[in-house]
Phi, psi and omega in degrees: 000126182282144178293144178253130181270151172300159184306329186265001182235136174286164180303320182300321179294321178296316179296320179295320180295319179294324177295316178299317179298316180297317179295322180294317179294319178296319178297326178294319178299320178294321179296318178297320177292319181299324179302321179286328176296320179297321176301315180292319178299323184296334185296339180280344187237327185223165178247099180236124179290147177307328180298326179291322176297320178297314180299316179297321179296314180294320182297313180296317180294324178296319178297317180296316180296316180298318179297315179298317180293323179293318180294317181275357183053047182269116180279159174281139180225061178289134181237301181255092185295329182294328176289318179296318180291319177300315177301315182296311184297311182291327176294319177301312181297317183298314182293318179298313180297323179297310180293325177295320178298322178299321185282335185249348177240233175236159179298320180296311182298317181299315181292318181296315181290326176297328181280012174276000185301326176298330179293317179292324177298319179298322178293316178301317181298320182300319184275328188258334182237083186298328182291345180255013181296137182226102182304320180298321179297320182291327175297317179292325178297316178299317179296322180293322177290331170296324176296322176301316180296323179296323178296325184265351187288164178303332178285345177256256183256345182097132181267139172211166180298336178298332181295340179296334177299317180294317178296318179295327177295321177292320180296310182288330175296323178296319177295322179296323180289323176299315178295326177296316178299321178291319181295324182296340179288341185233345187230151173281166185299317183297321179296317179298313182292320180300312181292318184297312183281324179291303180293322179298317178298320178296317180298316179297318181296320180292316185282329186233035184300332181290344180260357180256124185214173176287110186286151171281178183304313182290319178297319179297323180297313180295318179298316181292318180296316180297313180295318181295323177297320178294317179296315179300318179299318181295317182287325175295322178296316179298316178298313184299321182289352174286339188240353178236163178284165179298323179295311180300315181296318180296319180293315181295321179299326181289350179292352174301330176299313182288323177301314181298319181292321183282315190270342182308308180296333183276319188265327185228015177060032172296151172292139177303149182295324185080178183298314181297314182297316179295321177300315178297316180298319180290326176296317178295316179298314180298320178295320178298319179298312181297316182295326176296312180297316181297317182295318180291319181296327181275358178081000000 
């Protein structure tokens, strides 16, 4: 099917916009991956707990959101606080578990397991929304969880209790996305982000205050780079989705699985995945692609 341009744009402009959008979404996936690479790089020079990286990420994003709202004169409009709080709490847990997985396993394994969140969403949908049950999707979910085992098996990277941090990050990220979908029905984006990063930063500070300190110059550089990579990834993702479809964007975002598998040995000296690991990663990637298409098609 050929792309159709808006009345005021030629086909060539539409194709150029879609290319820009695709590149932006892919760059966002790389930025999210780069944030975890920076955490691993920091371990050779400084001692920073994953909780401090989470706090720095939330703080920088909160500053950016506040600045954006001030410039646009965007007021806060909280309506359903339980949805906002649910989104905040599960997002905090997901990001902490993700960063913790990076520090105790490998960057590749942490990213691949974090990207299992669409699988958990499919499971939640199966039990809670019977009218949206999709047998084919559940077959792929089962295959994808077999892929998770292949990633963790002795033929891949090796299973240990530390790997549970990565799985827990995917599980809690799925709950955070469910709460996000509910919150969007009542709140604008700025209100959701303001509460999530503001309240989230406070929660991290309360729970992990002993790991948050006045950083030295080198520590500040790593904290800022990691947080900036996350912010850049979020804004590139937002930009990219203006020019590509939800299906295209979702599939491109899932390439973080492949990026982690390919670049891990080059950037952070991760062990290569091997045949089992690559098979598992591709099963998870394929299931994510199908679930993205299915979710958009079902509205």
